[in-house]
N, C-alpha and C positions, 0 to 999 in steps of 0.2 A: 508455562509462562502466563502470569496473571496480568494481561493487558488492561483489565478492568480497573486496576489501580490508577490508570492514567486518564480516567474520565474526568473532564473538567466541569465543575459546577458553578464557576464564577462568571460565565459568559451568558448574557441574557437570552431568553426565549420570548419573543414578542407575541402578543395576543393579536388576533385578527382585527380586533376593534381599535388597536393602537394607531397613533398617528405615524405617518411615514417620516415625519420630521425626526423622530427618535431613531429610526432605522438608518436614515441618511447620516446622522451624527455618529452612529455606531461604526459604519463603514469608513467614514472619514478619519476616525480616531484609531482604527486598527488596520491590520494587513490581511484580515480574513476575507475569504471569497464568498461566503454564504452565511446565512443565519436562519435559525428555525422559527417557524410561526405555529402557534397552537390555537385551537378553538375549543372552548369548554374543557380545557385541560388535556386535550388530545392533539397529537401531532397533525398538522394540516399540510405542511410543505416547507420549502425553504426559499428565501429570497436571495437573489444573486447580486453581487456588487456590480456586475456588468449591466444590470437593469437601472442603475442609479440615474442615468441621464434621462430615462423615460418616466421616472417617478415624479409625481406632483406632491411636494412636501405638505401641502395643506389638505391632502386627502388621507383617508385611512387605508390600512393594508387591505381591508375588505374589498376595496375596489379593484384589487389586483390578484384576488384569490385564484383566479383561473390561469394566472401566469406563473404561479409558484412551481418550482421544480419539486420532484417527489423522490428523494433518495435519503437513505438513513442506514444505520446498522443496528443490530440487536445487542443487548448487554452480553449475551453468551457467545457472541462471535469471536473467533480467534483472530490473531493479529494479521494473518494472511488475508482473511476476509475483509478486514478493515483496510488494509493496503489496497486491495482490489476496489473497494468502495471509493477511495480517494482517486485512484487512477481512472476508473470508468467515468467519474463525474467531474474530473478536472477541478477538484476542490481541495482546499487546505483545512477545512473545518467540516466535521461529519457528525450529525446528530445521532445520539444513542437512545434507542427506545426501550421502554420496559414492557411488561406483559400486557398492560392496558393501554398501549400506544402513547403513554406519557413520555415526555422528553426528560431523560435522566441527566443529560449533560451532553458534552461533545468530546470527540477525539480531535486533537490538533495534529496535523501531519508531521510537524517537527518532532513531537514526542514519539510518534509511532516509528518514524525513521530511526530515532535513537534506540528504540527497543529492538529494531531489526539489526542495527549495528552491534548491539550487545549480545546477540545470539552466538552460540558456538560456531556457526558458519563463518563468522568474522573473527572471533576471538581465539579459536583453536588453531594451532599451527598446522599447516598442510599445504597441499597443492591444488590448484584450480584447473579444471578440465571442462571445456565446452564441447559438447557432442551434438550431432544432429542425425535424425532418422525419420522415415515416413511416420505420420501420425498413427497409422494402422499397424505399424511394425514394432514400435518401441514399447517397453514396459519398465516401470521403475524397479520391479522385482528383478528383471534381467540386468538392469544397470547395477544394482546392488550386488547381484550374484557375480558379475564380472569383476567388480572391485574386490570383493571378499575372496574370490577364488585365487587371487594373486596375493593373498596374505596381507591385504591392506585394510585400513579402517575407513569405512564410509561415514563421513562426518555429516553430510547433508547435500541436498540438491533441489532444484526447482526449475520449472519451465520458464525460460526467459524470452522465448519467441515462438510463435506458431503462425506459419504463413505458407500458402500454396501446398498444403498437405504435408508439410515438413515441420517437425517440432525440434526446437533447440533447447537443450538441457545444460544447465551449469551445475557442476558437482564439485564438491571439495573432498579430498581424500588425504589420508596420512599414510605415507608409504616410502620405502627406499627403492621400490621397483617401479617408478613412475613410467619409464619407457615400456616396460612389459605390459602394464595396464593399457597404455595407448595402443600397443600392437594388438592386444586382445579385443579391444573395442573395434578396431579395423577388421579383424577376422569375423566379428559379428555384424559387419556391414554398417557400422556407425561412421559417419564422417567426422573427422576431428576439425573443429572450427578454431579452437584455441587450446593450447596445452602449455602449462607453465609450472615449472618446478621450483621457482624462487619467490612465489607470492607477489610478483609484480602486478598481476591482474587484481589481486585483492587490494593492493595499495591504491591502484587506480580507482577501485570502487569506493574506498574510504575517502579519497580526495574528492570524488564527485559528491559523496554524502556530506562532506564538510562544506563543500560549495553550496549544496542545497540548504544546509543549516544557515549559512551566512545570508543566502538570498532570502530565505523565509523570515529572517530576523531584521531585514532592512527596514 
């Protein structure tokens, strides 16, 4: 999956010597949470929309350089890394840096969510199973082995929660023996958090993603 095709180059990158008046105008005319700042062509940090009320529009960005946040992603990052960048920083716009720390553009959260929805995990027919086990006791190789030993197709999976030394994994499988797989996971001491053989869970995820799209485009 070439997420790099979704890098946006039509969103401004401000210079540290620019007036904050332009930054304030940018935030007021968009729904973006952050925007990048550069110094001598290299990434310096990001300004947050949350800081707007503290900005004095007649000053330059330079006066706030030590208040800039410092997060970004690299051009060669995969889409999961990009999603993590959005989540960790509570942002909907993520700067993309090149080899020389130059800002190549941005990822927009809305675009990346759509990339996620278009993956086989969502588009391929199958069943959703959410399992949990101790962080020291689980392995994805074991999860895949359990699925495939029951003559099922392992479509994909990812960690959806990690808390109190317990990891929660959501997987999607294609099988006619769903109940057999559930029982096998129980024999391997996995707790079954959610098991669905009619894709209702997947529909719920799509509905939430659609809601997110609408929210971000308000």
